[in-house]
C-alpha angles and dihedrals in degrees: 000000000000090000090050091049090050091050090048090050090052091049091050091048089050091048090048091051091049092048090048090051091047091050091049090051092048091048091049090051091048091052091047090051092049091050090048090050091048091048090049092051092047091049091047091050091047088053091051090049092050091050092048092049091048090051092048093047097045090079093047123090120195091219090053090051091051090049091049092050090050090050090051091049092049092050091049089052091050091049090050091050090050091048091049091048092050095045095048116095112262116244094234110147095007096133095142124104111239093217092052091050091050091049091051091048091051090049091052091048091050091050090051091048092049090049090052092047092057090064095051115108114204120211118251119264113259114253095212119087121249121246114266094238124027115237120251120249109242112252093240092051090048092050091048091051092048092050090048091050092049092049091050091050091048091051090050090049091050091050090051091049091050091051090048092049091048090049092048093051 
């Protein structure tokens, strides 16, 4: 009886394994069918979209579109010109000649410069004679001075960039 029960158990286990395999196969087939259905629907919808796009585009001409875009650009240019004309200061009361004003400004600047030059005191001319040939600057000293000059220029440039960044923000 125990041997019969053991044989029955083995048969049931074999049947269970077969049923499990069958269920796995059926589930695989079901998933494949669902994927096929989904792919079919997607393909069908893509076809509808292509037909709709074709229908929409059949009334469009690329040359007409280019012409339309040129018209839009021209109208934007006209609008910009109108905006510029409106925003510029009107010339009401501008009865002065620009050249005359510039000449008068230069004359005033020259008078101011002459006035400042009268107050300048020049140093006296040295009484000793100058050497016949100026001495050469040693190469190391020259290199040092050039490096110092470059570093000073770089620092000035960095300061200007910092001011510009502060202004921009």
